C-alpha positions as CSV (number, residue, x, y, z in Angstrom):
1,M,74.5,-95.7,189.2
2,A,77.9,-97.0,190.3
3,T,77.7,-99.8,187.7
4,Q,76.9,-97.3,184.9
5,T,80.0,-95.2,185.9
6,V,82.2,-98.2,185.9
7,R,80.9,-99.3,182.5
8,F,81.5,-95.8,181.1
9,L,85.1,-95.8,182.5
10,A,85.8,-99.3,181.2
11,L,84.5,-98.3,177.7
12,M,86.4,-95.0,177.6
13,C,89.7,-96.3,178.9
14,T,89.5,-99.3,176.6
15,A,88.7,-97.1,173.6
16,I,91.6,-94.8,174.4
17,A,94.0,-97.7,174.8
18,M,92.8,-99.2,171.6
19,A,93.4,-95.9,169.7
20,G,97.1,-96.3,169.9
21,G,97.0,-99.9,168.7
22,I,94.7,-99.0,165.8
23,A,97.1,-96.3,164.8
24,H,100.0,-98.8,164.8
25,L,97.9,-101.3,162.8
26,L,97.0,-98.8,160.1
27,E,100.6,-97.6,159.7
28,L,102.1,-101.1,159.9
29,H,102.5,-101.8,156.2
30,P,104.1,-98.5,155.2
31,K,106.5,-98.6,158.2
32,M,107.7,-102.0,157.3
33,M,108.9,-100.6,154.0
34,L,111.0,-97.8,155.5
35,S,114.8,-97.8,155.4
36,R,116.8,-98.2,158.5
37,E,117.4,-94.5,159.0
38,D,113.8,-93.5,158.0
39,Y,112.4,-96.0,160.5
40,R,114.6,-94.7,163.3
41,V,113.5,-91.2,162.6
42,V,109.8,-92.1,162.3
43,Q,109.9,-94.0,165.6
44,Q,110.7,-90.8,167.5
45,I,107.1,-89.7,167.1
46,Y,106.2,-92.1,169.9
47,Q,107.9,-90.1,172.6
48,G,105.2,-89.5,175.2
49,W,103.0,-92.4,174.2
50,A,103.8,-94.1,177.5
51,F,101.0,-92.0,178.9
52,L,98.6,-94.4,177.1
53,G,99.6,-96.7,179.9
54,I,97.2,-94.7,182.2
55,A,94.3,-95.7,179.9
56,V,95.5,-99.3,179.8
57,V,95.6,-99.5,183.7
58,G,92.3,-97.7,183.8
59,A,90.7,-100.2,181.4
60,L,92.1,-103.2,183.3
61,V,90.9,-101.9,186.7
62,A,87.5,-100.7,185.5
63,S,86.9,-104.0,183.6
64,A,87.9,-106.0,186.7
65,V,85.5,-104.0,188.8
66,L,82.8,-104.5,186.2
67,V,83.3,-108.2,186.2
68,G,82.6,-108.2,189.9
69,L,79.6,-105.9,189.6
70,E,78.0,-108.1,186.8
71,R,78.5,-111.5,188.4
72,E,74.8,-111.9,188.7
73,S,74.0,-111.1,185.0
74,K,75.6,-114.1,183.3
75,P,75.8,-112.8,179.7
76,A,77.2,-109.5,180.8
77,F,79.5,-111.2,183.3
78,Y,81.0,-113.4,180.6
79,L,81.4,-110.7,178.1
80,S,83.1,-108.4,180.7
81,L,85.3,-111.3,181.7
82,V,86.4,-111.8,178.1
83,A,87.1,-108.1,177.8
84,L,89.2,-108.2,181.0
85,A,91.1,-111.2,179.7
86,C,91.9,-109.4,176.4
87,I,93.1,-106.4,178.3
88,A,95.3,-108.5,180.6
89,L,96.7,-110.4,177.6
90,S,97.6,-107.1,175.9
91,L,99.7,-106.3,178.9
92,V,101.4,-109.7,178.6
93,V,102.2,-109.0,175.0
94,F,103.5,-105.6,175.8
95,L,105.7,-106.8,178.7
96,T,107.1,-109.9,176.9
97,V,107.5,-108.5,173.4
98,T,107.1,-104.7,173.0
99,F,108.9,-103.5,176.1
100,P,112.0,-105.7,175.7
101,V,112.4,-104.4,172.1
102,N,112.0,-100.8,173.4
103,R,114.8,-101.5,175.9
104,I,117.1,-103.2,173.3
105,T,116.7,-100.3,170.9
106,Q,116.6,-97.6,173.6
107,N,113.2,-96.6,172.4
108,W,114.4,-96.8,168.8
109,T,117.3,-94.3,169.2
110,V,119.7,-97.2,168.5
111,L,119.2,-99.7,165.8
112,P,121.4,-102.8,166.6
113,Q,122.3,-105.6,164.3
114,G,119.1,-107.5,163.4
115,W,117.0,-104.4,163.8
116,E,114.6,-105.7,161.1
117,E,113.5,-108.6,163.3
118,L,113.1,-106.3,166.3
119,R,111.0,-104.0,164.1
120,R,108.8,-107.0,163.0
121,R,108.3,-108.1,166.7
122,W,107.5,-104.5,167.8
123,E,105.1,-103.8,165.0
124,Y,103.3,-107.1,165.1
125,S,103.0,-106.9,168.9
126,H,101.2,-103.6,168.5
127,A,98.9,-105.1,165.8
128,A,98.1,-108.0,168.1
129,N,97.2,-105.6,170.9
130,A,95.0,-103.6,168.5
131,V,93.0,-106.8,167.9
132,L,92.8,-107.6,171.6
133,Y,91.5,-104.1,172.4
134,F,89.0,-104.3,169.6
135,V,87.7,-107.5,171.0
136,A,87.7,-106.1,174.5
137,L,85.8,-103.0,173.4
138,A,83.2,-105.1,171.5
139,C,82.7,-107.3,174.5
140,L,82.2,-104.4,176.8
141,T,79.8,-102.8,174.4
142,L,77.8,-106.0,174.1
143,S,77.8,-106.5,177.9
144,I,76.0,-103.2,178.3
145,A,73.3,-104.5,175.9
146,E,73.0,-107.7,177.9
147,S,72.7,-105.9,181.3
């Protein structure tokens, strides 16, 4: 019963964390075409998205616990381990690429010189995280089938 609960939490938290990344991925192309001022205005819609961090931490913790619970079931263990690695890597991408850009732009309220390169880094870091969460979700789903 505990394993089923942890699986459910890992799946739900990962899916919620992935939702933000998928939204960014789907809007990437049109946003890259926006003018400086339009981009600054559009970026204000992300106020409050920091709460997705709760789902990210939940996905990380639940997946780590799941790896421990599934250590006897090798296929499920390895799939859960890959999911955990993807979630951890998404945090590395966020902390080394996305977050520094947020700081430089003061959460996109200021567009400094070279803002286009900052936009590119920010947008592509979210696209990379969408892929990482997709792989994590797929691995978690497959791990349930293997258990």
